[in-house]
C-alpha positions as CSV (number, residue, x, y, z in Angstrom):
1,M,106.6,84.7,46.6
2,K,108.5,87.6,45.2
3,A,112.0,87.6,46.7
4,V,114.7,90.2,47.0
5,V,118.3,89.3,47.9
6,I,121.5,91.0,49.0
7,G,124.7,88.9,49.3
8,G,123.7,86.8,46.3
9,T,127.2,86.5,44.9
10,G,128.7,84.9,48.0
11,A,128.9,81.1,48.4
12,T,125.7,80.7,50.3
13,G,123.9,83.6,48.7
14,R,124.6,82.3,45.2
15,E,123.2,78.8,46.1
16,L,120.2,80.5,47.7
17,V,119.4,82.5,44.5
18,L,119.7,79.3,42.4
19,Q,117.4,77.4,44.7
20,L,114.9,80.3,44.7
21,L,114.9,80.4,40.9
22,E,114.2,76.6,40.7
23,D,111.4,76.8,43.3
24,R,107.9,76.9,41.7
25,R,106.6,78.8,44.8
26,V,108.8,81.7,43.8
27,E,107.5,84.1,41.2
28,S,110.5,86.4,40.9
29,V,113.9,87.0,42.4
30,T,115.6,90.4,42.5
31,V,119.3,90.4,43.4
32,L,121.2,93.6,44.3
33,V,124.8,93.2,43.3
34,R,128.0,95.4,42.9
35,R,128.6,94.2,39.4
36,P,126.9,91.8,36.9
37,F,127.1,88.3,38.0
38,F,124.3,85.9,37.1
39,P,123.4,84.7,33.6
40,S,120.0,85.8,32.2
41,E,117.0,84.0,33.6
42,P,113.3,84.8,33.1
43,K,112.5,84.9,36.9
44,L,115.7,86.9,37.8
45,K,116.1,90.7,37.9
46,E,119.8,91.6,38.6
47,V,120.3,95.2,39.8
48,V,123.8,96.7,40.0
49,V,123.9,99.1,42.9
50,D,126.2,101.2,45.0
51,F,125.8,99.9,48.5
52,D,127.0,103.2,49.9
53,R,123.9,104.8,48.3
54,L,121.5,102.0,48.7
55,E,118.6,104.3,49.4
56,D,118.9,105.5,45.7
57,Y,117.7,102.0,44.7
58,R,114.7,101.8,47.0
59,V,112.3,101.2,44.1
60,F,114.0,97.9,43.3
61,I,113.7,96.6,46.9
62,D,110.3,95.2,46.3
63,G,108.7,91.9,47.1
64,D,107.2,89.7,49.8
65,T,110.3,88.3,51.3
66,A,113.8,89.7,51.7
67,F,117.0,87.7,52.2
68,S,120.2,89.2,53.6
69,T,123.2,86.9,53.2
70,L,125.8,89.6,52.8
71,G,129.1,89.4,54.6
72,T,132.9,89.5,54.4
73,T,135.9,88.5,56.3
74,L,138.3,90.7,58.3
75,K,141.1,89.7,55.9
76,A,139.1,90.6,52.8
77,A,137.8,93.9,54.3
78,G,141.2,95.0,55.5
79,S,140.0,96.3,58.9
80,K,137.3,95.9,61.5
81,E,135.9,99.2,60.5
82,A,135.6,98.2,56.8
83,Q,134.1,94.8,57.8
84,W,131.5,96.7,60.0
85,V,130.4,98.7,57.0
86,V,129.6,95.5,55.0
87,D,128.4,93.2,57.7
88,Y,126.4,95.8,59.7
89,D,125.8,99.1,58.0
90,Y,124.8,97.7,54.5
91,Q,122.6,95.0,55.9
92,L,120.8,97.3,58.4
93,K,120.2,99.9,55.7
94,F,118.8,97.2,53.5
95,A,116.5,95.9,56.3
96,A,115.3,99.5,57.0
97,L,114.4,100.0,53.3
98,C,112.6,96.7,53.2
99,K,110.6,97.8,56.2
100,L,109.8,101.1,54.5
101,N,108.7,99.2,51.4
102,R,106.4,97.0,53.5
103,I,108.2,93.8,52.8
104,S,106.5,91.4,55.3
105,T,109.2,88.7,55.8
106,F,112.9,89.4,56.4
107,V,115.4,86.5,56.6
108,L,118.9,87.3,58.1
109,L,121.9,85.0,57.8
110,S,123.8,85.5,61.1
111,S,126.3,83.4,62.9
112,A,126.4,80.8,65.7
113,Q,127.2,82.4,69.1
114,A,126.0,85.9,67.9
115,S,125.6,88.0,71.0
116,V,125.7,91.7,71.9
117,T,127.8,90.6,75.0
118,S,130.3,88.6,73.0
119,R,134.0,89.4,73.6
120,F,134.8,88.7,70.0
121,H,134.4,91.4,67.3
122,Y,132.6,89.2,64.7
123,T,130.0,87.5,66.9
124,K,129.3,90.8,68.8
125,M,128.8,92.6,65.5
126,K,126.4,89.9,64.4
127,G,124.5,90.1,67.7
128,L,124.2,93.9,67.4
129,L,122.9,93.6,63.9
130,E,120.3,91.0,65.0
131,E,119.0,93.4,67.7
132,A,118.9,96.3,65.3
133,V,116.9,94.3,62.8
134,K,114.5,93.0,65.5
135,A,113.8,96.6,66.4
136,L,112.4,97.3,63.0
137,N,109.5,95.0,63.9
138,F,108.9,93.0,60.7
139,P,105.7,91.0,60.7
140,K,108.0,88.0,60.3
141,L,111.7,87.9,61.0
142,V,113.8,84.8,60.6
143,I,117.4,84.7,61.9
144,V,119.5,81.8,60.8
145,R,122.7,81.1,62.9
146,P,124.7,78.3,61.3
147,G,127.8,76.8,62.7
148,P,130.9,76.3,60.5
149,I,130.0,76.5,56.8
150,D,131.6,74.1,54.4
151,R,132.2,76.4,51.5
152,P,133.6,74.9,48.3
153,N,137.1,76.2,47.5
154,T,137.0,78.7,50.4
155,D,140.0,81.0,51.1
156,R,138.9,81.3,54.8
157,R,141.8,79.4,56.5
158,G,140.2,79.4,60.0
159,E,137.0,78.1,58.5
160,R,138.8,75.3,56.6
161,I,140.6,74.2,59.8
162,A,137.4,74.3,61.9
163,V,135.4,72.3,59.2
164,K,138.2,69.7,59.0
165,A,138.5,69.3,62.7
166,L,134.7,69.0,63.3
167,K,134.3,66.5,60.5
168,F,136.9,64.4,62.2
169,L,135.2,64.6,65.6
170,N,131.8,64.0,63.9
171,S,133.1,60.7,62.5
172,Y,133.4,59.6,66.2
173,G,129.9,60.8,67.0
174,L,131.1,64.0,68.8
175,F,129.8,67.5,68.5
176,K,127.2,66.5,65.8
177,T,125.0,69.5,66.7
178,Y,127.8,71.7,65.4
179,K,128.7,69.6,62.4
180,P,129.7,71.7,59.3
181,I,126.8,72.5,56.9
182,S,127.3,72.8,53.2
183,T,126.2,75.9,51.4
184,M,123.6,73.9,49.5
185,E,122.1,72.6,52.8
186,L,122.3,76.0,54.4
187,A,120.6,77.7,51.4
188,K,117.8,75.2,51.6
189,A,117.3,75.9,55.3
190,I,117.2,79.6,54.7
191,K,114.8,79.3,51.8
192,E,112.4,76.9,53.6
193,S,112.4,79.0,56.8
194,S,110.8,81.8,54.8
195,F,107.8,79.6,53.9
196,E,106.9,78.6,57.4
197,D,103.6,80.1,58.5
198,K,104.7,81.9,61.8
199,E,103.9,85.5,61.3
200,G,104.5,87.8,64.3
201,L,107.4,85.7,65.6
202,V,111.2,86.0,65.6
203,D,112.4,82.6,64.7
204,V,116.1,81.9,65.6
205,Y,117.5,78.8,63.8
206,N,120.6,77.7,65.6
207,P,122.7,74.7,64.4
208,K,120.5,72.3,66.3
209,E,117.3,73.6,64.6
210,I,118.9,73.6,61.2
211,W,119.9,70.0,61.5
212,G,116.8,68.9,63.5
213,E,116.8,65.7,65.5
214,E,119.8,64.4,63.6
215,G,121.9,67.0,65.5
216,D,120.8,65.8,69.0
217,E,123.5,63.2,69.2
218,G,126.7,64.0,71.0
């Protein structure tokens, strides 16, 4: 596999890139970044881009499989409009360029409860992005919708509270389908989903599918 990634400097994306580099099934990994980030590695090509002019870097968006793990928080973005640019506009532009470049498999990191009918800005935005990417008709599209992500040293206060609360409930056998997932485990689920031989399908991995039978309790 020749992989191309955006969002590779985030907690999950960084772990995904490292796992791809370690996987013998992966021939090369191209990562589009805002600034230099990764140490030199024979299988890695790091391309510094201006995401506002992503089409100028189309030549680098080349491979068999594309991974989009890009995202930001409302706090970091500063406004809903600025968050939309990163979480929707950049990712949809990347997906469209992947389609133009005949990349056959596209893997999108979304969010649990993503829906175009959601009353909440974040999950509605994710749902709209999912539908827009589906409309591009990739030969294979994988959408991964994790529950709370257990990010090391995260500054996302709401996420920290949710993870702590769910871990407490999980210890009593409750809500295990939605137990927090570490970035290492999530990256592995994202990577492995790309190797499944299910062309022509849109595969949605919700928390239950990510965890498998283990998540059926409670």
